[in-house]
N, C-alpha and C positions, 0 to 999 in steps of 0.2 A: 482148410477144406474138410478136414476130418470133423471139426466142430460143426461146420455147415451141414455135413451129411447126417450127423446125429440129430440135428434139429429138424431137418426136412424128412428124414427117414426114407421110406420107399417112394415118396413123392417125386424124387429126383432120379431119373434113370441114368444109366451109364452114358448113353449118347449125349444127353443134355449136359452131364457133368463135364465130359470131354470138350464140348462146345464152349462151356463157360470158362474152363481153364485156358483153352486156346485163345479165346477173346481177351482174357486178362493179360496173358503173357505177351501177346502182340501189342496190346495197349501200353504195357510197361516198357516194352522194347522201344516203341516210338517216343515215349516220354523221355527215355534216357538219352538217346541221341538220334539225330538224323543227319546223314551226310549228303551234301550237295557237291557234286563233282564239277570241277573246272579243268581247263587245260593244264594249268601249272600246279594246282593244289586242290585240296578238298576242304570245304568249310564244314566243321562239325558243330551241330547245334546240341548244347549240353542240357542235361536235366536241370530244371529250375531256371532256365533262361541262360543267355550268353552263348558264346561260341568261340572256337579257336580254329586257326588255319593250320592244316597239316600239309606239309610239302609232299608232293607226289614222289619225289626222288629220295630214296633212302641214302644213308651214308654207308658206303661199302669200303672204299679204299682209304686206309688210315696209315699215316706215316708218323712215327714218334722220333723226334730229333733230340739228340744230346750233343753237347760240345759245339754249339754255335759260337760260343766263346770258349776258346781252347783250354783255359785254366779253370773252367767251372766243371768240376769233376762229378758232381751229383748226377747230372743227366747222362753222362757217359757211362757211369756205373749201372744206371737203370737200363739203358739200352743193351748193355752187355748181358745183364741178367735176363732181359727179355729173350735174347737169342738162345739162352740155355733152357728157357721154359716155353719155347715156341709151340710145342704140342699142347701144353696146358692152356696157353692163351687161345689157340685155335679152337679147342673144345669149349672153353668157357665163353668165348665171344664168337660163336660159329658164324654169325651173320656178317662179321667184319673180316676184311683182308688186311691184316696188320703187318707192317714192316717197320724197320728202324733205319736211321741214317745218322752217321757221325758228321756233324755240320762242318767243322773246320779241322780236318785231319792234320794239316801242317802246323797250325797254331797249337793244337793239342799235343803234338809230338814235342814241341818246344816249350810246353807249359806257359803259353802266352795267351792273352785275351784275343789277339789277332797278330798277323804277320805284318801287314801294311796298314790296313784300316779296319774299322769295325764291320764285320760281315753282316750284322743285323741291321745295317743302314744302307745296303747296296742294291736292294731289289726295286730299283726305279726304272722308269721308261728310258732314261738316258743310258743306263747300264745294260738293260735287257732288250731294248727295242732293236729291230732289224737294222736300223740306221747305224748302229755302232760298228758294223763290219766295214762299211764304207768310210766312216769317220776315222777309224784307227788304221785300216789298211795294213801296210807293212810295219806299222808301229805298235802292233798288237802286244808285243813283248813288254811295252812300257806300262800296260794295264796292271793294276795291283793284283796281288794274289787273291784277295777277297772278291774282286770283281769277276775274275775267272771262275772262282768257286760259286759265286752267285749265279752265273750263267749255267753252270752244270746243274745246280740244284733247281733252277728254273725249268730246265728241260725234264727233270725227274718229276717234279711236283706240278708244274704248270702245263704249258707255258702261261705266264701271267697275262701277256698281251697277245692279241691276234696278230698273225703274221703280216708284216709291212703296214701295220696300223698302230694307233695309240689306244685302240679300243680294248677294254678288259675282256679276257676270255672267260666266259661263263661255264665252260666245260673243260676244266683242267684235268690232268691225269689223276690227281688225288683229291678226294672229297674233303678230307680233314687232316690238317697238320697240327700236331701237339708238340710244342717246342719247350723243352725242359731246361730251366735256368736255375742257377743259385745266385745269391746276392750277399755281399758282405754286410748288408744292412738288416735292421730288425723288422723285416717285412712279413715275418711269419709265413703262412701259406697264402699267396695272393694269385688269383686267377685273373688274367688280363685278356679282355675281349674287346672287339670294336663295337661301337654303337650300331644298332639296327640289324644285327644278325640274330634273328629270332632263335635259331637252333643253338648257337653257342651261348646265347643268353639263358635259355632254358637249361642247357647243360651245366652252366656255372651255378645256377640256382640249385639244381639237383645236387651237385658236388658239395656245395656249402652245407646244405641240409644234412646230407649223408655223413659228411666229415664230423659235424657237430654231434651226431648220434654215435658215431663210431669212436670218436676221441673226445668225450665231453670235457676232459680236463684241459683241452687245447681249443675249445670252441671259440674263445675270443680272439684267436689268432688266424682265422680263415676269413678272407675278404675277397671282394671282386672289384677290380679296377677297370673302368670302361674308358677307352679312348674315343673322343668325339670325331671319329673318322669313319663314317658309314660306307664309304666307297673304297674298294680295294686299290684303285689306282692312287689314292691319297696316301697309302701306307707304303713304307719301304722296308718292312721287316720280313723275315723269312716266311712266316706264316701266310703272308699275303699272296704267295704263289698258288696255294691250294684254294679250293672253293670256300672252305671254312677254316678258321685257325684259332687255337687257344694257346696262350703262353702261360706256363706255370713257373712262378718265382717262389723260391724257398730260401729263407735266411733267418738269422745270420750264419754264413758259412765263409771262412777265409778262402781266398783264391788258392787253387792248387791243393785243396785239402778235402778229404772225405769225412763226413760225419754220419753216423748211423741214423740218428734222429732225423736229419735232413733227408736222407734217402727214404726213410719210412714215410715221412710226410709226402714226398714226391710220389712214391708208389701208391699211397692211399688216393691221392688226387687222380693219378693216371688211371687206376682201376675204376674209380667212380665215373670218370669221363667215358671210358670204354663201356662200362655198364649202362650208362645212359643211352649211348648211341646203339648198342646192341638191343636193348629193350625197345628203343624207338623203332628199330627195324622190324622186330618180330611182333610187335603189338599192332594188331590190325586197327587202323584208324587213329592210333596214337593216343587213345582216350585214357588208358590206364596210367601212362606217364603223366598226362595232363591232370588227372584227378589227384595224383600224388602231389604234384606241384601246387595245385590249388589249395590242397589241405595245408601245405606248409606256408603258403603265401596267399591267405584268403582275400587280401585287398588287391590282388593281381599286380602288386608292385614289389620289387626286390631292392633292398638296401644295397648301395654300392658307393664307390667313390668315382667322381668324374675328374679326369686329369685335365689340367690347364692346357690350352692349345699351344703347340710348339711355335716358337717364333724365330729360331735360329737353325742353320744347317746342322745336321747330326742329332737334333733333338727329336725324341719320340713324343715328349710332352713338354709343356712349359717348364722352365727352370728358373731358380734363383741362382744366378751364376756368381762365381767368385773370381777375383782378379788373379792374374798370373803374378808370380814373383818377378818384379822388375829387375832384380839384381842377380838372378840365378841363371845357371847354364842349362838347367833342365826345363824344357818348355812345358812339361806337365806338372811342375811343382807350383802349388798355389801360393798366392800372396797372403792368404789368411786360412784359418782352420775353423771347423765347426765348433760353436760354443758348447761347453759341457752341459748346459741346461737343455740343449737340443739333441745332443748325441743319443742315439737309440730311440729317438722320439718319433719314429714313423707312425703315421696316422694319429698323431697326438696334436691337439689344437694349438696353432701358433697365431698369436694376435699381433697386430701392428704395434710396434714399439718393443716387442720381445727380443731378447738377445739372439743373434743369428751367427755371426762370425767373430773371431778374435784375430787381430792383426799382430804382426811380429813386434810392434812397439807396445803391445798390451792394450791398445784401444779396442773397444767393442763396437761392432757394426750391428745395429738393430734392424729388424724387419721393417721396411718402409711402406708396406701395404700395396706393393706394386701389382699383386695378383688378387687383391681384395683384403679387407680389414681382418678377416678370419679365414685361415686356410689350414690344410692338413698336409704337412711335409711328407714326402715319400722318397725312398732311396736316399736316406740321410747319410751322407759320407760314404756313398758307394765307391768302392775302389776302382771300378771300371769307368767312373765318371771323372776321373782325373785326366782322361785322354780327350783331346779336342774332337777326334773323329767320332767319339761316343756322345759328345755333348757334356760339358762340364757343369758342376753345380748340384743343386738339390731339386728334386722333382716337387711339383705342387699339385694338390688335388682339393676338391671340395666334396662334402657329403651330398649324395643324390640318391635317386631311385630310378630304376628303369622298369618299363612295362613288360610283364612276363610274356605277353602275347607277341609283341613286336620287337622287343629288345631296344626300343628307343627310350630316351630319357623322359620321365614324367614331368609335366609342367609344374 
């Protein structure tokens, strides 16, 4: 405008200049974005074409859970640290109401994964629905410790189902549950989300990009695993009680052990998640966050791993299971062990015919292609998966991409 004034000289009066500037600014504003309001959300039209849907409801109430499995100490350490830094968290993420929860106190006190059964498999209609009161009646005492705890957590975070129905509750007490886990396997930092939740999909994309910049030496060890379970009633993990849920897995970490590097990874991920949702809340229209994500993912697709569908009770994903020891007294002792070529091979390509297990007689069991000719094993030799109630064996995934806008898998 200075250059323009020099050229035009006195020909341009002050009033005309103000009019020109105002017109240009209004024009630029409308080119950058236009918001069309709807009842449930707002559709934001972006500069250069395209749009994204911003949900009208912000994420306010956040619960961070540690110790869902009692012998996974990393998450427990993090939530204890949170309590000591509660004032700092409140000021840093002022738009969020953050609280913490020890998932399975009895199992944690005993340094066990669980007391009776895996808590992270108990959030089902059968266990949480109103009918359970009539079903068990005077026999309530026979219900497992973890089912009792699941009902308590459901009341705090949910309820997951509407009263006296099997309908999912769209307005639970908590907007976001962040469940912190550690794993004995070489999973690095893995963010686990359900397909179709656009908010957690965008949060995961944000966390991965931020972590890679923050810790470039570990950039190859952060991934997103997406479960093809878009409906909350299909899921039976703790996070499904809240409206949105993200599970953070960090490994390898032995059970009942604290590692500083694992705690650091977990805290990096946690703070990046909180940072995303805080900025999402305070950013009018959500456009700033969206432009950051679009810059990081210009094709609008985010690389991820898609877990194979679960086929057996206790499984969160499809598994390559191993046989039990037919001659042993321990029901959790397997009849074979993971082959050395596969050990620590999480997210590493496994082809049909590759070595999978070794039996006690020395014979090798090769991968038979049951989940596809080429797959990516996950949770390879996870200590928790030696238990039937957690689902035994090795998880399976394939490489995929999800849409940044919808959180659904790209075709």
